[in-house]
C-alpha positions in Angstrom: -8.5 119.3 33.3 -10.3 116.2 31.9 -12.9 118.3 30.1 -10.2 120.2 28.3 -8.4 117.0 27.3 -11.7 115.6 25.9 -12.3 118.7 23.9 -11.6 118.8 20.1 -11.1 122.6 20.1 -7.8 123.5 18.4 -6.7 125.7 21.3 -2.9 125.5 21.7 -2.7 128.1 24.5 -5.6 126.6 26.4 -4.1 123.1 26.1 -0.8 124.4 27.4 -2.5 126.0 30.4 -4.3 122.8 31.0 -1.0 120.8 30.8 0.6 123.2 33.2 -2.3 122.6 35.6 -1.5 118.9 35.4 2.1 119.8 36.3 0.9 121.8 39.3 -1.3 118.9 40.5 1.6 116.5 40.1 3.9 118.7 42.2 1.3 118.6 45.0 1.1 114.8 44.7 4.8 114.4 44.8 4.9 116.6 47.9 2.3 114.4 49.6 4.2 111.2 48.7 7.4 112.7 50.1 5.7 113.7 53.3 4.1 110.3 53.7 7.3 108.4 53.1 9.2 110.5 55.7 6.3 110.3 58.2 6.2 106.5 57.8 9.9 105.5 57.5 11.7 108.6 58.9 13.5 111.3 57.0 16.0 109.8 54.5 19.7 110.2 55.5 22.9 109.6 53.6 23.6 105.9 53.8 26.2 103.6 52.3 24.5 100.6 50.4 26.4 97.4 49.8 26.2 96.4 46.1 28.1 93.1 46.3 26.7 89.8 47.5 26.3 88.5 51.1 26.4 84.8 51.6 22.9 83.3 52.2 19.4 82.8 51.0 17.9 85.8 49.4 14.9 87.6 47.9 15.0 90.5 45.5 12.5 93.4 45.5 12.1 95.7 42.5 9.7 98.5 41.6 8.8 101.5 43.7 6.6 100.5 46.7 8.3 101.0 50.0 5.3 99.7 52.0 5.5 96.4 50.2 9.2 96.2 51.1 8.5 97.0 54.7 5.9 94.2 54.8 8.4 91.7 53.4 11.1 92.8 55.8 8.8 92.2 58.7 7.7 88.8 57.5 11.3 87.7 56.8 12.7 88.6 60.2 14.3 85.6 61.8 13.8 83.4 58.7 17.4 83.3 57.6 16.6 85.1 54.4 18.4 88.3 53.2 16.5 91.0 51.2 18.1 92.9 48.3 16.6 95.9 46.5 16.7 96.4 42.7 16.2 99.4 40.4 14.1 102.2 41.9 14.0 100.4 45.3 17.7 101.4 45.9 16.7 104.6 47.8 14.9 102.5 50.4 18.2 102.1 52.2 18.2 105.7 53.2 15.1 105.5 55.3 15.8 104.8 59.0 12.6 102.7 59.3 13.7 100.4 56.6 17.5 100.2 57.0 17.0 99.2 60.7 16.3 95.7 59.4 19.7 94.0 59.4 18.6 91.5 56.8 18.1 94.3 54.3 21.7 93.6 53.2 22.1 95.6 49.9 21.2 96.4 46.4 21.5 94.1 43.4 21.6 95.0 39.8 20.8 98.2 37.9 17.7 99.6 36.2 14.4 98.0 35.1 15.4 97.3 31.4 18.2 94.9 32.5 15.9 92.7 34.5 15.8 89.8 32.0 19.5 89.3 32.6 19.8 90.3 36.2 16.7 88.4 37.5 17.9 85.3 35.6 21.2 85.4 37.5 19.7 86.2 41.0 19.8 83.0 43.1 16.4 83.4 44.7 12.8 84.7 44.1 12.1 88.1 42.8 9.1 90.4 43.8 8.1 93.2 41.5 6.0 96.0 43.0 4.7 99.0 41.2 5.7 99.4 37.5 8.6 98.2 35.5 7.9 94.5 35.0 8.8 92.9 31.7 7.6 89.6 30.1 9.9 87.2 32.0 12.3 84.6 30.6 11.6 81.0 31.3 14.8 80.8 33.4 13.3 82.8 36.2 9.5 82.9 35.5 8.8 80.4 38.3 10.7 82.6 40.7 8.9 85.8 39.8 6.1 87.3 41.8 3.9 90.4 41.3 1.8 92.3 43.8 -0.9 94.9 43.9 -1.6 96.5 40.4 1.4 94.7 38.8 0.7 91.5 36.9 1.9 89.4 34.0 0.2 86.3 32.6 1.6 83.1 34.2 3.4 84.9 37.0 2.4 84.2 40.6 0.5 87.1 42.2 0.9 87.9 45.9 -2.5 88.5 47.7 -3.2 90.4 50.9 0.5 91.1 51.5 1.2 87.5 52.3 4.8 86.7 51.3 4.9 83.2 52.8 5.2 81.4 49.4 8.1 83.8 48.4 9.9 83.1 51.7 9.5 79.3 51.4 10.9 79.4 47.9 13.8 81.6 49.0 14.7 79.0 51.7 14.7 76.2 49.0 16.8 78.2 46.5 20.6 78.1 46.6 21.1 81.7 47.5 24.6 83.4 47.2 27.3 80.8 48.0 29.8 83.4 49.4 30.2 86.9 50.5 32.2 89.1 48.1 35.2 90.7 49.7 36.1 93.5 49.4 32.6 94.8 49.3 31.6 97.7 47.1 29.2 100.5 48.1 27.0 103.3 46.7 25.7 106.2 48.8 22.0 107.2 48.8 19.7 109.3 51.0 20.3 112.8 49.8 16.7 113.8 50.1 16.0 117.6 50.4 15.9 117.2 54.2 19.6 116.0 54.0 20.7 118.4 51.3 19.2 121.7 52.6 21.4 121.8 55.7 24.3 121.7 53.2 23.0 124.7 51.3 25.4 127.2 53.0 28.3 124.9 52.1 27.1 124.7 48.5 26.6 128.4 48.1 30.1 129.1 49.6 31.6 126.6 47.3 29.9 128.2 44.3 30.9 131.7 45.3 34.5 130.6 46.1 34.8 128.8 42.7 35.0 125.3 44.2 31.8 124.3 42.4 31.8 125.6 38.9 28.2 124.5 38.2 25.4 122.2 39.4 23.9 119.6 37.1 20.7 117.6 37.6 21.0 114.4 35.5 18.1 112.0 36.0 14.7 110.7 34.9 13.7 107.4 33.4 16.2 104.9 31.9 15.6 102.6 28.9 17.4 100.2 26.6 18.1 102.5 23.6 21.8 102.6 22.8 21.9 106.4 22.7 21.1 106.6 26.4 24.8 106.2 26.9 24.7 110.0 26.3 24.0 110.3 30.1 26.9 108.1 31.0 29.3 110.2 28.9 27.8 113.4 30.1 28.4 112.6 33.8 31.9 111.2 33.1 33.0 114.2 31.0 31.8 117.0 33.2 34.5 119.0 34.9 35.6 117.5 38.2 34.5 120.6 40.1 30.8 120.2 39.1 28.2 118.9 41.5 25.8 116.3 40.1 22.3 115.8 41.5 20.5 112.7 40.3 17.3 110.7 40.8 15.2 108.1 39.0 16.5 105.0 37.3 18.5 107.0 34.8 21.1 107.5 37.5 22.1 103.8 36.8 23.8 105.2 33.7 26.6 106.6 35.8 26.5 105.8 39.5 28.3 102.5 38.9 31.0 104.3 36.9 34.5 103.5 38.1 35.5 107.0 37.0 33.0 108.6 39.3 32.7 106.2 42.2 33.6 107.8 45.5 34.5 111.2 44.0 34.4 114.3 46.3 34.5 118.0 45.7 37.2 120.4 47.1 35.0 121.1 50.1 34.7 117.4 51.0 31.1 117.0 49.7 30.3 113.9 47.6 30.3 114.9 44.0 27.2 112.9 43.2 24.1 113.3 45.4 21.5 110.6 44.9 18.2 112.2 45.7 16.0 109.0 45.3 13.4 107.6 43.1 11.7 109.3 40.1 9.0 110.1 42.7 11.6 112.0 44.7 12.0 114.7 42.0 10.1 116.8 44.5 13.4 116.9 46.5 15.2 118.4 43.6 12.4 121.0 43.2 12.7 122.0 46.9 16.5 122.2 46.8 16.5 124.4 43.7 13.7 126.7 45.1 15.5 127.1 48.4 18.9 127.8 46.8 17.2 130.5 44.6 15.7 132.1 47.7 19.1 132.1 49.5 20.8 133.7 46.5 17.8 136.1 45.9 17.4 135.0 42.3 15.1 132.8 40.2 15.7 129.1 39.6 16.6 130.0 36.0 19.4 132.3 37.4 21.0 129.5 39.4 24.3 127.9 38.2 22.2 124.9 37.4 21.6 122.9 34.3 18.9 120.2 33.9 19.4 117.2 31.6 16.6 114.7 31.8 16.3 111.2 30.4 12.7 110.8 29.2 10.7 107.6 28.8 7.1 107.4 30.0 4.2 108.9 31.9 5.9 109.8 35.2 8.7 111.6 33.3 6.1 113.6 31.4 4.3 114.6 34.6 7.6 115.7 36.2 8.5 117.7 33.1 5.1 119.5 33.3 5.8 120.3 37.0 9.1 121.9 36.1 7.5 123.9 33.2 4.7 125.0 35.5 7.4 126.4 37.8 8.8 128.4 34.9 12.0 126.4 34.6 13.7 127.0 31.3 16.7 125.6 29.3 15.9 121.9 30.0 17.7 119.4 27.8 15.5 116.3 27.1 16.7 113.1 25.5 18.0 110.9 24.1 15.1 111.6 21.7 12.1 113.8 22.1 8.9 112.0 23.1 6.4 111.1 20.4 3.8 113.4 21.8 6.0 116.5 21.2 4.9 117.2 17.7 6.6 120.0 15.7 3.8 122.5 16.7 4.1 121.5 20.4 7.9 121.8 20.2 7.6 125.3 18.8 5.5 126.3 21.8 7.9 124.7 24.3 10.9 126.3 22.6 9.3 129.7 22.5 8.1 129.6 26.1 10.8 127.5 27.9 13.7 127.1 25.5 13.4 123.3 25.9 15.9 121.5 23.7 16.9 118.0 22.7 20.2 116.5 23.9 22.9 116.7 21.3 26.7 116.1 21.2 28.0 115.6 24.7 31.0 117.9 24.4 29.0 120.6 22.7 26.2 120.3 25.3 28.8 120.5 28.1 30.3 123.7 26.6 26.9 125.3 26.3 25.7 124.3 29.8 28.9 125.4 31.4 28.3 128.8 29.8 24.8 128.8 31.3 23.0 128.0 28.0 
């Protein structure tokens, strides 16, 4: 793989094969991570997560690393400090080994790009684990901590998994002054282990016309204004469509008042949150198993993929999907810089990959299977 990348040989087919090999390796790594998470914390299960405040001292954890969260939860037991998740840590609430801690009280905020506003308003210290840290504002810089590979100049760095300084600061901060009532909730935990037992119900609903089509809307979020495309797409889809989602792009619509709490005619939740961007493996497993059950290919399923693209992980997941032979993927809100006109020609010819366009026009085409 690396030898081919280092080569200056103008070999488009060879480079494509090499990129697909990267996608294959990424798929195996995602599987290993999925297995490790389930073995360590238990298989995720559908769980309601409180998204409103609980009175008391508090710490916020953002990023992706569930082991860091577990370490913090152990060290905060009995300390009178509540722990909230942020961004891609939201799916942590679906794991039995993490949600067993009663002081893991809920999720605060949305996706990574909003942290400069959300961290500033959080009344306690903030710990950022893997990825997604921005240059902090002065308003919260003295309350911000990094750990492991994450680091920003002037921000305190946690060493050897010792959160004692964070806990002490949380105890000295004001915390949330009251509990918001009535509380609001999101539901997470629709890992492939939870969704596959529902496969028969999904297939029956599709065959009986109760589900007109399945959509996977997910990926990486960002601050560009045109990412509202994914909000509009989810909100404008027919009410009898099933929406699978993962990654921080789900924050574009999981908080939508129009979609919150919606169910399908068969009683299933209309939106199934499958987890972090790393949990894209779950979507792959579900699509593959549905295709087996219906004796067809993934491309023959009543399934449309619309992915929000931003950075390396999204590129790796895209390569995994292409390596599986998945076609007709919509990618947006703009095509990545590395997709040059020549590369786009190859992807269109081989996989019919396409940019997102007008929401209503895209919905019409996807509902028709295009």
